C-alpha positions, -999 to +999 in steps of 0.1 A: +000+000+000+014+035-007+022+062+017-006+083+002-033+056+007-021+049+041-023+085+049-058+087+035-067+056+055-055+071+087-072+104+082-107+086+076-101+066+106-095+098+126-125+116+112-147+086+120-134+079+155-139+116+164-169+126+146-188+128+179-164+156+189-174+174+157-211+173+162-232+195+187-248+176+214-220+151+218-221+153+256-186+151+270-173+146+235-184+181+227-154+194+247-128+171+229-095+185+219-077+166+190-042+166+175-024+143+155+014+137+162+045+121+146+070+118+175+059+089+196+065+087+234+093+063+240+080+054+276+052+065+299+076+063+328+078+098+340+102+089+367+130+078+342+124+101+311+126+137+306+123+140+269+100+165+252+077+138+237+074+118+271+069+146+293+041+162+271+023+131+279+030+132+316+022+168+322-017+160+316-015+130+340+006+137+368+007+164+395+032+172+422+034+194+453+037+228+434+030+241+400+031+272+379+003+295+373-003+311+338+022+340+349+050+318+358+045+321+398+048+289+418+015+281+436+007+251+458-007+221+439-008+188+461+010+206+488-013+226+512+016+247+527+052+247+530+079+260+557+116+266+550+144+271+574+162+303+578+193+290+559+171+277+530+183+241+534+152+223+551+119+224+533+087+209+549+056+204+531+020+193+541+002+176+517-035+182+511-060+157+526-083+137+506-065+136+472-067+104+452-047+081+427-071+068+398-064+040+372-071+041+335-107+040+341-108+067+364-115+046+395-100+056+428-073+033+438-055+051+469-050+081+489-019+103+479+006+104+508+042+114+515+053+080+509+046+085+473+074+109+471+099+090+491+096+056+469+096+076+436+129+094+449+145+061+456+137+047+422+149+077+404+182+075+423+187+036+418+213+036+390+196+001+378+167+022+366+188+044+344+168+076+351+176+107+332+162+126+360+190+118+383+203+155+372+176+172+391+184+154+423+223+150+422+243+179+439+208+194+452+194+169+476+215+160+506+236+128+500+217+120+467+250+121+447+265+100+474+236+074+471+239+071+432+277+067+434+274+038+461+292+058+488+263+053+510+238+026+505+212+033+532+186+053+514+173+070+547+204+091+548+192+109+515+177+142+525+140+134+518+119+119+545+080+115+553+075+130+588+041+115+589+015+105+563+008+140+551+043+155+558+072+156+534+107+171+542+135+178+519+172+186+532+195+202+508+232+199+503+235+237+502+211+268+506+190+269+476+165+298+478+148+289+444+143+250+454+107+253+453+107+258+415+127+227+412+099+206+425+077+216+398+098+196+375+093+159+366+122+146+382+103+151+417+068+138+406+054+111+428+041+076+420+018+053+442+044+038+463+027+003+467+022-001+430+058+013+422+074-012+447+054-040+434+061-034+396+096-020+399+111-020+363+075-028+350+061+004+363+043+026+334+049+001+307+013+012+295-015+029+310-028+000+331+006-004+349+004+031+365-019+054+384-029+091+376-034+122+399-035+150+373-062+167+354-065+136+332-062+099+333-049+079+301-078+057+292-062+045+261-025+040+252-020+025+218+015+034+205+018+045+170-021+046+169-038+067+195-038+082+230-071+090+247-071+112+280-104+118+299-109+143+327-100+132+361-133+137+380-113+131+413-087+156+405-081+182+432-085+210+409-112+197+384-130+230+382-103+244+360-103+216+337-126+228+310-119+202+282-131+168+290-113+147+263-080+149+247-072+126+218-039+123+200-038+104+168-004+091+156+006+095+120+042+096+107+031+123+081+015+145+108+035+176+099+022+172+062-011+161+069-023+183+100-030+215+081-056+201+058-069+181+086-075+213+106-093+229+077-116+197+075-123+200+113-105+167+122-079+182+144-079+213+167-042+223+162-018+221+134+017+234+129+023+255+097+058+249+085+078+273+067+071+255+034+036+265+034+035+295+058+035+322+031+009+305+013-014+302+043-008+339+053-020+348+019-050+327+015-083+344+023-095+312+044-063+309+066-046+343+067-063+356+098-059+322+117-021+316+115-007+328+147+030+327+160+037+305+191+045+324+223+084+331+226+102+300+238+122+313+268+139+279+274+168+289+251+182+324+246+202+335+216+232+361+216+261+370+194+290+360+211+328+373+207+353+347+210+380+356+233+402+327+226+404+324+187+417+290+176+409+296+138+432+293+108+458+318+101+441+332+071+415+348+091+443+365+114+433+353+148+460+374+164+447+407+149+412+396+161+425+391+196+436+426+196+402+437+185+381+418+208+400+428+237+392+465+229+359+476+245+354+504+219+357+478+192+331+456+207+308+483+215+309+496+179+296+460+169+269+460+197+255+493+185+256+487+149+237+452+149+203+455+135+184+428+155+152+433+141+163+430+105+183+399+114+154+381+131+132+391+101+151+367+082+140+338+102+106+353+112+096+382+087+059+384+102+062+387+140+101+393+147+096+419+173+080+395+200+113+375+201+139+402+201+159+405+234+182+430+249+191+408+279+206+373+284+179+366+309+146+363+291+118+388+299+088+372+317+109+346+334+115+360+369+100+388+389+104+401+424+069+413+436+055+433+406+089+439+388+101+416+361+137+407+364+147+425+330+134+457+347+154+457+379+183+482+382+205+491+350+187+463+332+156+484+329+176+509+306+191+480+288+157+464+281+145+498+265+173+503+239+167+502+203+191+491+177+209+499+157+221+534+168+246+543+140+259+574+157+269+556+188+285+528+167+305+553+148+317+572+178+329+538+191+346+529+158+367+561+160+378+555+194+387+519+185+405+527+154+427+553+174+433+525+202+440+497+178+462+511+156+484+523+184+483+485+196+495+474+161+463+462+148+455+464+112+424+472+093+399+459+081+396+435+111+386+401+098+354+386+116+351+351+109+312+342+112+304+304+108+268+291+107+254+258+106+238+250+071+216+224+087+196+252+105+169+268+085+175+303+073+207+307+094+226+313+062+201+345+054+204+357+092+243+358+091+244+373+057+221+400+069+241+406+100+273+408+081+261+433+055+245+455+081+277+455+102+299+464+071+273+490+058+271+509+091+308+505+101+324+506+068+346+479+049+375+500+058+371+488+094+357+453+093+356+426+068+329+399+077+337+366+064+308+340+063+316+304+063+294+275+064+303+248+087+293+211+088+258+204+091+265+176+115+288+180+145+288+218+140+293+227+177+323+206+180+338+220+146+329+256+153+321+268+186+337+244+210+369+244+192+371+282+191+371+286+154+349+317+152+353+353+160+316+364+160+287+339+160+252+333+172+252+312+203+226+298+225+222+280+258+194+270+284+190+276+321+187+243+340+176+263+373+149+285+382+170+314+390+184+343+369+222+329+380+215+298+358+219+323+325+256+329+338+268+294+327+279+304+292+303+331+306+316+312+337+350+297+340+354+266+319+329+275+295+332+266+259+309+293+244+327+325+245+358+315+261+355+348+283+378+331+311+405+327+285+405+365+274+441+377+278+439+415+272+445+433+306+413+455+300+392+425+294+407+406+323+397+433+347+362+436+335+358+397+336+370+394+370+348+424+381+317+406+364+328+374+382+328+389+416+293+404+409+281+370+400+296+355+430+282+382+453+246+378+438+246+339+442+256+342+476+225+363+487+195+342+497+168+370+502+149+373+467+149+411+462+186+418+471+196+385+452+178+397+420+190+433+425+228+419+427+223+395+396+207+421+376+238+443+382+260+415+372+242+409+340+239+447+333+276+449+337+284+422+312+261+438+286+272+475+292+308+465+285+297+446+254+312+415+265+281+398+247+254+410+225+220+396+233+197+388+204+166+369+210+145+341+225+138+309+204+102+302+186+082+272+184+071+283+148+035+291+136+004+273+142-034+272+139-053+262+171-086+261+188-070+272+221-056+303+237-019+293+248-020+321+274-047+302+293-020+273+302+006+272+328+037+290+321+074+279+334+103+304+333+124+272+321+102+257+295+076+281+284+039+275+281+030+240+295+015+212+272-011+204+298-046+214+289-055+225+325-071+259+322-074+259+284-108+261+268-118+248+236-127+277+214-157+275+187-134+290+162-097+291+156-079+320+176-071+346+152-038+364+147-055+395+161-068+377+192-034+360+196-015+391+196-040+410+221-037+380+245-002+381+242+002+417+250-021+413+279-003+385+292+031+398+290+019+430+304+004+412+333+036+391+338+058+419+339+038+445+360 
């Protein structure tokens, strides 16, 4: 049977199976939300896996002590309250009474107790279970690493204990003021302790070998066929679950088929790929319903200067070394970069919602009503517009005088590699190079664009120091602004700031490191954020890096409003349908932008 016939057959099956969800008067099916997917979950065992495809299933099925609200604030979930010691090392949680585990039929099976977290923790930390979630425990919870390595074998020495049936206590290795946020991650999710002990390695092999305590239970799990989620009527927060049924249909050709299936009313969301985006934005029946996804703040992009150039002699690494260690030279590049034009090569429709002037993304952290990017000197940085040609040329003039005296030659060659396997990166780097040369002059700089390998690019270019100026990115693994400092820390292989050898740059770097250390040592949030904001502002104000943009999930059509979903500062908007309402009609681009602006304003103010 040809792929085309298979695809048609699957579409027909989907249409028949979900017909009740398309018709009025369909009872609970009236509130069904449907999507087609191609990336199958590798396991339902949320204790061992942290992949995107796996956690998007678990997010709808499992709750833990705390959760994020739609604005990124931590709120109580299965915990009723908590207490923390003055040194932020001992955290004690009281679990709500009356909450239940249910099976794949929605039947109540057991009460939720503190022991569910204890046994789950022991399972995660047992090397025999090969859990990828070890990383959220090691070097965080007291003796977790020692238990994993076998230094200790008595699990009671690990810093998680049930003080009684409803009281759970964590003891940490160090003082961690943001620990509460860590508990919202899947590495700290519970499982019914009796079942987990009984099944061991056979836990969560399918939907019948696990229980659920989240907004939905998984009534059907047929890999590469269908997943069906039904509203959990025993869920503690069921009044905020508005969609009664969630159906996911597998199809290897999902990305190709989903848009037309959406138009036929067979699914309620579809990704609009770059291959058809222009067409959909021009068609009268689709142009108003194509929306961008909210900015993905799990990764941040910035243009990094390489302070330890190891590229070939033809690109004059020693001349670059002189230039990059001159602040006026870096400032000229910083102010000459046209971020909006550069981002427009990848997203010509809504580039402004992704542009960032800071390394820490806006809407990630706030103190009271103040977003982190509006604290202290970062507030002025956040309001800057680019490019500013006059400033760039002023810095150019100063740089020429200083670099000429230092023995540098012009034009300074700027090696700018890119990964040809990344869509439109070639267009972006060309735009950046042209804008820099046009603003600053080819007598001053010569941008050299070079395609790197499409596989192994990071090893070939970034990690080996074979670039002068390049778009870089990294993520944050902790719910704290300090987590974004990793790319510039000692031992980094992003910008190699720690290997800079110019006296002026060394002095700036050491002061930046001092500010970072000072901020991380503060436990009280307001003072901590003020200090960390000062450190980041110092990094940017001395043009040691050029912040650029957030990431993007791409364009979609959908019948929900994403801004009704939970929002995490580490991973963006949740895949959980809790809080979302099924819309009668697809959300329009105008409605999306209005919702985004309202949501962003509420998050930041």
